[in-house]
PyMOL CGO cylinders between C-alpha atoms (Angstrom):
from pymol import cmd
from pymol.cgo import CYLINDER

trace = [
    CYLINDER, 121.93, 41.23, 52.12, 120.80, 44.53, 50.65, 0.3, 1, 1, 1, 1, 1, 1,
    CYLINDER, 120.80, 44.53, 50.65, 117.12, 44.91, 49.88, 0.3, 1, 1, 1, 1, 1, 1,
    CYLINDER, 117.12, 44.91, 49.88, 114.91, 47.94, 50.22, 0.3, 1, 1, 1, 1, 1, 1,
    CYLINDER, 114.91, 47.94, 50.22, 114.11, 51.31, 48.72, 0.3, 1, 1, 1, 1, 1, 1,
    CYLINDER, 114.11, 51.31, 48.72, 116.45, 54.04, 47.60, 0.3, 1, 1, 1, 1, 1, 1,
    CYLINDER, 116.45, 54.04, 47.60, 115.05, 57.56, 47.69, 0.3, 1, 1, 1, 1, 1, 1,
    CYLINDER, 115.05, 57.56, 47.69, 116.91, 59.97, 45.44, 0.3, 1, 1, 1, 1, 1, 1,
    CYLINDER, 116.91, 59.97, 45.44, 116.54, 63.72, 45.80, 0.3, 1, 1, 1, 1, 1, 1,
    CYLINDER, 116.54, 63.72, 45.80, 117.78, 65.36, 42.60, 0.3, 1, 1, 1, 1, 1, 1,
    CYLINDER, 117.78, 65.36, 42.60, 118.69, 68.85, 43.82, 0.3, 1, 1, 1, 1, 1, 1,
    CYLINDER, 118.69, 68.85, 43.82, 120.51, 70.73, 41.06, 0.3, 1, 1, 1, 1, 1, 1,
    CYLINDER, 120.51, 70.73, 41.06, 123.37, 70.85, 38.55, 0.3, 1, 1, 1, 1, 1, 1,
    CYLINDER, 123.37, 70.85, 38.55, 126.10, 73.43, 37.98, 0.3, 1, 1, 1, 1, 1, 1,
    CYLINDER, 126.10, 73.43, 37.98, 128.84, 74.27, 35.51, 0.3, 1, 1, 1, 1, 1, 1,
    CYLINDER, 128.84, 74.27, 35.51, 127.21, 72.30, 32.69, 0.3, 1, 1, 1, 1, 1, 1,
    CYLINDER, 127.21, 72.30, 32.69, 128.56, 72.93, 29.21, 0.3, 1, 1, 1, 1, 1, 1,
    CYLINDER, 128.56, 72.93, 29.21, 126.11, 74.95, 27.15, 0.3, 1, 1, 1, 1, 1, 1,
    CYLINDER, 126.11, 74.95, 27.15, 124.84, 72.93, 24.19, 0.3, 1, 1, 1, 1, 1, 1,
    CYLINDER, 124.84, 72.93, 24.19, 122.71, 75.74, 22.74, 0.3, 1, 1, 1, 1, 1, 1,
    CYLINDER, 122.71, 75.74, 22.74, 123.84, 78.12, 20.01, 0.3, 1, 1, 1, 1, 1, 1,
    CYLINDER, 123.84, 78.12, 20.01, 121.05, 80.57, 20.72, 0.3, 1, 1, 1, 1, 1, 1,
    CYLINDER, 121.05, 80.57, 20.72, 118.94, 80.74, 23.86, 0.3, 1, 1, 1, 1, 1, 1,
    CYLINDER, 118.94, 80.74, 23.86, 119.21, 78.82, 27.11, 0.3, 1, 1, 1, 1, 1, 1,
    CYLINDER, 119.21, 78.82, 27.11, 119.33, 75.09, 27.68, 0.3, 1, 1, 1, 1, 1, 1,
    CYLINDER, 119.33, 75.09, 27.68, 116.31, 73.15, 28.97, 0.3, 1, 1, 1, 1, 1, 1,
    CYLINDER, 116.31, 73.15, 28.97, 118.06, 70.47, 31.07, 0.3, 1, 1, 1, 1, 1, 1,
    CYLINDER, 118.06, 70.47, 31.07, 116.51, 67.34, 32.51, 0.3, 1, 1, 1, 1, 1, 1,
    CYLINDER, 116.51, 67.34, 32.51, 117.92, 64.22, 34.14, 0.3, 1, 1, 1, 1, 1, 1,
    CYLINDER, 117.92, 64.22, 34.14, 117.40, 60.52, 33.51, 0.3, 1, 1, 1, 1, 1, 1,
    CYLINDER, 117.40, 60.52, 33.51, 118.08, 58.50, 36.66, 0.3, 1, 1, 1, 1, 1, 1,
    CYLINDER, 118.08, 58.50, 36.66, 118.88, 54.83, 36.17, 0.3, 1, 1, 1, 1, 1, 1,
    CYLINDER, 118.88, 54.83, 36.17, 119.18, 52.17, 38.84, 0.3, 1, 1, 1, 1, 1, 1,
    CYLINDER, 119.18, 52.17, 38.84, 119.82, 48.73, 37.29, 0.3, 1, 1, 1, 1, 1, 1,
    CYLINDER, 119.82, 48.73, 37.29, 117.34, 48.57, 34.39, 0.3, 1, 1, 1, 1, 1, 1,
    CYLINDER, 117.34, 48.57, 34.39, 114.77, 50.96, 35.91, 0.3, 1, 1, 1, 1, 1, 1,
    CYLINDER, 114.77, 50.96, 35.91, 114.78, 54.55, 34.58, 0.3, 1, 1, 1, 1, 1, 1,
    CYLINDER, 114.78, 54.55, 34.58, 112.97, 57.66, 35.76, 0.3, 1, 1, 1, 1, 1, 1,
    CYLINDER, 112.97, 57.66, 35.76, 113.00, 61.09, 34.16, 0.3, 1, 1, 1, 1, 1, 1,
    CYLINDER, 113.00, 61.09, 34.16, 112.95, 64.46, 35.92, 0.3, 1, 1, 1, 1, 1, 1,
    CYLINDER, 112.95, 64.46, 35.92, 110.94, 67.44, 34.82, 0.3, 1, 1, 1, 1, 1, 1,
    CYLINDER, 110.94, 67.44, 34.82, 112.49, 69.78, 32.26, 0.3, 1, 1, 1, 1, 1, 1,
    CYLINDER, 112.49, 69.78, 32.26, 114.09, 72.87, 33.79, 0.3, 1, 1, 1, 1, 1, 1,
    CYLINDER, 114.09, 72.87, 33.79, 112.92, 75.25, 31.05, 0.3, 1, 1, 1, 1, 1, 1,
    CYLINDER, 112.92, 75.25, 31.05, 115.39, 78.05, 30.25, 0.3, 1, 1, 1, 1, 1, 1,
    CYLINDER, 115.39, 78.05, 30.25, 117.51, 77.08, 33.28, 0.3, 1, 1, 1, 1, 1, 1,
    CYLINDER, 117.51, 77.08, 33.28, 120.74, 77.16, 31.28, 0.3, 1, 1, 1, 1, 1, 1,
    CYLINDER, 120.74, 77.16, 31.28, 123.88, 75.66, 32.80, 0.3, 1, 1, 1, 1, 1, 1,
    CYLINDER, 123.88, 75.66, 32.80, 122.64, 75.74, 36.43, 0.3, 1, 1, 1, 1, 1, 1,
    CYLINDER, 122.64, 75.74, 36.43, 119.24, 74.00, 36.65, 0.3, 1, 1, 1, 1, 1, 1,
    CYLINDER, 119.24, 74.00, 36.65, 117.42, 73.25, 39.90, 0.3, 1, 1, 1, 1, 1, 1,
    CYLINDER, 117.42, 73.25, 39.90, 114.88, 70.44, 40.24, 0.3, 1, 1, 1, 1, 1, 1,
    CYLINDER, 114.88, 70.44, 40.24, 114.41, 69.47, 43.92, 0.3, 1, 1, 1, 1, 1, 1,
    CYLINDER, 114.41, 69.47, 43.92, 112.56, 66.33, 42.81, 0.3, 1, 1, 1, 1, 1, 1,
    CYLINDER, 112.56, 66.33, 42.81, 112.39, 62.95, 44.56, 0.3, 1, 1, 1, 1, 1, 1,
    CYLINDER, 112.39, 62.95, 44.56, 112.52, 59.52, 42.96, 0.3, 1, 1, 1, 1, 1, 1,
    CYLINDER, 112.52, 59.52, 42.96, 112.18, 56.07, 44.53, 0.3, 1, 1, 1, 1, 1, 1,
    CYLINDER, 112.18, 56.07, 44.53, 113.87, 52.87, 43.34, 0.3, 1, 1, 1, 1, 1, 1,
    CYLINDER, 113.87, 52.87, 43.34, 113.67, 49.31, 44.67, 0.3, 1, 1, 1, 1, 1, 1,
    CYLINDER, 113.67, 49.31, 44.67, 117.19, 47.99, 45.25, 0.3, 1, 1, 1, 1, 1, 1,
    CYLINDER, 117.19, 47.99, 45.25, 118.72, 44.56, 45.89, 0.3, 1, 1, 1, 1, 1, 1,
    CYLINDER, 118.72, 44.56, 45.89, 122.19, 43.02, 46.27, 0.3, 1, 1, 1, 1, 1, 1,
    CYLINDER, 122.19, 43.02, 46.27, 123.04, 43.46, 42.60, 0.3, 1, 1, 1, 1, 1, 1,
    CYLINDER, 123.04, 43.46, 42.60, 122.40, 47.22, 42.71, 0.3, 1, 1, 1, 1, 1, 1,
    CYLINDER, 122.40, 47.22, 42.71, 125.81, 48.88, 42.92, 0.3, 1, 1, 1, 1, 1, 1,
    CYLINDER, 125.81, 48.88, 42.92, 125.44, 52.28, 41.24, 0.3, 1, 1, 1, 1, 1, 1,
    CYLINDER, 125.44, 52.28, 41.24, 122.98, 55.00, 40.40, 0.3, 1, 1, 1, 1, 1, 1,
    CYLINDER, 122.98, 55.00, 40.40, 123.48, 56.76, 37.06, 0.3, 1, 1, 1, 1, 1, 1,
    CYLINDER, 123.48, 56.76, 37.06, 122.34, 60.34, 36.53, 0.3, 1, 1, 1, 1, 1, 1,
    CYLINDER, 122.34, 60.34, 36.53, 122.37, 61.23, 32.83, 0.3, 1, 1, 1, 1, 1, 1,
    CYLINDER, 122.37, 61.23, 32.83, 121.88, 64.92, 32.08, 0.3, 1, 1, 1, 1, 1, 1,
    CYLINDER, 121.88, 64.92, 32.08, 120.19, 65.93, 28.84, 0.3, 1, 1, 1, 1, 1, 1,
    CYLINDER, 120.19, 65.93, 28.84, 119.14, 69.14, 27.10, 0.3, 1, 1, 1, 1, 1, 1,
    CYLINDER, 119.14, 69.14, 27.10, 115.61, 69.08, 25.64, 0.3, 1, 1, 1, 1, 1, 1,
    CYLINDER, 115.61, 69.08, 25.64, 115.49, 70.20, 22.02, 0.3, 1, 1, 1, 1, 1, 1,
    CYLINDER, 115.49, 70.20, 22.02, 112.27, 70.80, 20.10, 0.3, 1, 1, 1, 1, 1, 1,
    CYLINDER, 112.27, 70.80, 20.10, 113.26, 70.04, 16.52, 0.3, 1, 1, 1, 1, 1, 1,
    CYLINDER, 113.26, 70.04, 16.52, 116.32, 67.78, 16.89, 0.3, 1, 1, 1, 1, 1, 1,
    CYLINDER, 116.32, 67.78, 16.89, 117.40, 64.93, 19.15, 0.3, 1, 1, 1, 1, 1, 1,
    CYLINDER, 117.40, 64.93, 19.15, 118.01, 65.93, 22.78, 0.3, 1, 1, 1, 1, 1, 1,
    CYLINDER, 118.01, 65.93, 22.78, 121.65, 66.71, 23.56, 0.3, 1, 1, 1, 1, 1, 1,
    CYLINDER, 121.65, 66.71, 23.56, 123.62, 64.51, 25.96, 0.3, 1, 1, 1, 1, 1, 1,
    CYLINDER, 123.62, 64.51, 25.96, 125.33, 66.78, 28.51, 0.3, 1, 1, 1, 1, 1, 1,
    CYLINDER, 125.33, 66.78, 28.51, 127.11, 64.14, 30.60, 0.3, 1, 1, 1, 1, 1, 1,
    CYLINDER, 127.11, 64.14, 30.60, 126.62, 61.47, 33.23, 0.3, 1, 1, 1, 1, 1, 1,
    CYLINDER, 126.62, 61.47, 33.23, 127.43, 60.95, 36.91, 0.3, 1, 1, 1, 1, 1, 1,
    CYLINDER, 127.43, 60.95, 36.91, 128.00, 57.50, 38.43, 0.3, 1, 1, 1, 1, 1, 1,
    CYLINDER, 128.00, 57.50, 38.43, 127.13, 57.32, 42.11, 0.3, 1, 1, 1, 1, 1, 1,
    CYLINDER, 127.13, 57.32, 42.11, 128.35, 54.29, 44.11, 0.3, 1, 1, 1, 1, 1, 1,
    CYLINDER, 128.35, 54.29, 44.11, 125.64, 53.01, 46.45, 0.3, 1, 1, 1, 1, 1, 1,
    CYLINDER, 125.64, 53.01, 46.45, 127.61, 50.87, 48.95, 0.3, 1, 1, 1, 1, 1, 1,
    CYLINDER, 127.61, 50.87, 48.95, 128.29, 53.86, 51.28, 0.3, 1, 1, 1, 1, 1, 1,
    CYLINDER, 128.29, 53.86, 51.28, 124.58, 54.72, 51.27, 0.3, 1, 1, 1, 1, 1, 1,
    CYLINDER, 124.58, 54.72, 51.27, 123.59, 51.13, 52.10, 0.3, 1, 1, 1, 1, 1, 1,
    CYLINDER, 123.59, 51.13, 52.10, 125.97, 51.21, 55.09, 0.3, 1, 1, 1, 1, 1, 1,
    CYLINDER, 125.97, 51.21, 55.09, 125.13, 54.69, 56.42, 0.3, 1, 1, 1, 1, 1, 1,
    CYLINDER, 125.13, 54.69, 56.42, 121.43, 54.75, 55.53, 0.3, 1, 1, 1, 1, 1, 1,
    CYLINDER, 121.43, 54.75, 55.53, 121.61, 58.17, 53.95, 0.3, 1, 1, 1, 1, 1, 1,
    CYLINDER, 121.61, 58.17, 53.95, 123.86, 60.75, 52.35, 0.3, 1, 1, 1, 1, 1, 1,
    CYLINDER, 123.86, 60.75, 52.35, 123.14, 64.47, 52.62, 0.3, 1, 1, 1, 1, 1, 1,
    CYLINDER, 123.14, 64.47, 52.62, 123.10, 66.51, 49.39, 0.3, 1, 1, 1, 1, 1, 1,
    CYLINDER, 123.10, 66.51, 49.39, 126.46, 65.72, 47.79, 0.3, 1, 1, 1, 1, 1, 1,
    CYLINDER, 126.46, 65.72, 47.79, 128.08, 66.98, 44.60, 0.3, 1, 1, 1, 1, 1, 1,
    CYLINDER, 128.08, 66.98, 44.60, 129.10, 64.37, 42.00, 0.3, 1, 1, 1, 1, 1, 1,
    CYLINDER, 129.10, 64.37, 42.00, 131.19, 64.93, 38.88, 0.3, 1, 1, 1, 1, 1, 1,
    CYLINDER, 131.19, 64.93, 38.88, 129.42, 64.87, 35.53, 0.3, 1, 1, 1, 1, 1, 1,
    CYLINDER, 129.42, 64.87, 35.53, 131.58, 63.33, 32.82, 0.3, 1, 1, 1, 1, 1, 1,
    CYLINDER, 131.58, 63.33, 32.82, 131.26, 63.22, 29.03, 0.3, 1, 1, 1, 1, 1, 1,
    CYLINDER, 131.26, 63.22, 29.03, 133.84, 61.41, 26.89, 0.3, 1, 1, 1, 1, 1, 1,
    CYLINDER, 133.84, 61.41, 26.89, 135.95, 60.89, 30.06, 0.3, 1, 1, 1, 1, 1, 1,
    CYLINDER, 135.95, 60.89, 30.06, 136.17, 64.67, 30.64, 0.3, 1, 1, 1, 1, 1, 1,
    CYLINDER, 136.17, 64.67, 30.64, 134.70, 66.77, 33.46, 0.3, 1, 1, 1, 1, 1, 1,
    CYLINDER, 134.70, 66.77, 33.46, 131.73, 68.77, 32.20, 0.3, 1, 1, 1, 1, 1, 1,
    CYLINDER, 131.73, 68.77, 32.20, 129.89, 69.89, 35.33, 0.3, 1, 1, 1, 1, 1, 1,
    CYLINDER, 129.89, 69.89, 35.33, 128.43, 68.58, 38.54, 0.3, 1, 1, 1, 1, 1, 1,
    CYLINDER, 128.43, 68.58, 38.54, 125.14, 67.34, 39.90, 0.3, 1, 1, 1, 1, 1, 1,
    CYLINDER, 125.14, 67.34, 39.90, 123.92, 67.54, 43.51, 0.3, 1, 1, 1, 1, 1, 1,
    CYLINDER, 123.92, 67.54, 43.51, 122.00, 64.53, 44.85, 0.3, 1, 1, 1, 1, 1, 1,
    CYLINDER, 122.00, 64.53, 44.85, 120.85, 63.37, 48.30, 0.3, 1, 1, 1, 1, 1, 1,
    CYLINDER, 120.85, 63.37, 48.30, 120.26, 59.65, 48.94, 0.3, 1, 1, 1, 1, 1, 1,
    CYLINDER, 120.26, 59.65, 48.94, 118.31, 57.74, 51.57, 0.3, 1, 1, 1, 1, 1, 1,
    CYLINDER, 118.31, 57.74, 51.57, 118.24, 53.94, 51.84, 0.3, 1, 1, 1, 1, 1, 1,
    CYLINDER, 118.24, 53.94, 51.84, 115.45, 52.20, 53.75, 0.3, 1, 1, 1, 1, 1, 1,
    CYLINDER, 115.45, 52.20, 53.75, 115.97, 48.45, 54.19, 0.3, 1, 1, 1, 1, 1, 1,
    CYLINDER, 115.97, 48.45, 54.19, 113.02, 46.11, 53.75, 0.3, 1, 1, 1, 1, 1, 1,
    CYLINDER, 113.02, 46.11, 53.75, 111.64, 44.59, 56.91, 0.3, 1, 1, 1, 1, 1, 1,
    CYLINDER, 111.64, 44.59, 56.91, 113.16, 41.17, 57.50, 0.3, 1, 1, 1, 1, 1, 1,
    CYLINDER, 113.16, 41.17, 57.50, 110.67, 38.31, 57.72, 0.3, 1, 1, 1, 1, 1, 1,
    CYLINDER, 110.67, 38.31, 57.72, 112.86, 36.12, 59.89, 0.3, 1, 1, 1, 1, 1, 1,
    CYLINDER, 112.86, 36.12, 59.89, 113.76, 37.20, 63.42, 0.3, 1, 1, 1, 1, 1, 1,
    CYLINDER, 113.76, 37.20, 63.42, 117.32, 36.76, 64.64, 0.3, 1, 1, 1, 1, 1, 1,
    CYLINDER, 117.32, 36.76, 64.64, 116.12, 36.56, 68.23, 0.3, 1, 1, 1, 1, 1, 1,
    CYLINDER, 116.12, 36.56, 68.23, 112.79, 35.74, 69.77, 0.3, 1, 1, 1, 1, 1, 1,
    CYLINDER, 112.79, 35.74, 69.77, 110.66, 38.77, 70.50, 0.3, 1, 1, 1, 1, 1, 1,
    CYLINDER, 110.66, 38.77, 70.50, 108.32, 38.96, 73.47, 0.3, 1, 1, 1, 1, 1, 1,
    CYLINDER, 108.32, 38.96, 73.47, 105.84, 41.80, 73.85, 0.3, 1, 1, 1, 1, 1, 1,
    CYLINDER, 105.84, 41.80, 73.85, 107.99, 44.40, 72.09, 0.3, 1, 1, 1, 1, 1, 1,
    CYLINDER, 107.99, 44.40, 72.09, 111.34, 43.50, 73.71, 0.3, 1, 1, 1, 1, 1, 1,
    CYLINDER, 111.34, 43.50, 73.71, 113.96, 41.04, 72.58, 0.3, 1, 1, 1, 1, 1, 1,
    CYLINDER, 113.96, 41.04, 72.58, 115.03, 38.25, 74.87, 0.3, 1, 1, 1, 1, 1, 1,
    CYLINDER, 115.03, 38.25, 74.87, 118.79, 37.94, 75.15, 0.3, 1, 1, 1, 1, 1, 1,
    CYLINDER, 118.79, 37.94, 75.15, 120.42, 34.70, 74.07, 0.3, 1, 1, 1, 1, 1, 1,
    CYLINDER, 120.42, 34.70, 74.07, 122.32, 34.78, 77.38, 0.3, 1, 1, 1, 1, 1, 1,
    CYLINDER, 122.32, 34.78, 77.38, 120.50, 33.29, 80.36, 0.3, 1, 1, 1, 1, 1, 1,
]
cmd.load_cgo(trace, "trace")
């Protein structure tokens, strides 16, 4: 049973498609885990290769299977532009406990449009029930 916290380190993005006619893009990311969303800071004038190095924490359970990273470009006078989205499967992170900074494909309309670098760390919740009896800091073996 999976239950615990997922720490997400949003490192950077590269090769994003420029959505600006004049000037540089102001990218930010919206991270979504189940129905919970968190937004990164805006990388002002960062263009197609923003860096954030920001951490986010989500509570996860058995029904949490993916993390979505939606990249957007902040616009002042019109709606923000959607740059693309990465889907990150979480099962490998739950098994290993962590993933070093890894590059994931950013897709828009089923086409590659850049990449995002993310590191993940899963910390399971402490179990309330004990599988074996514990005595003074050591576990007694079931074998006698």
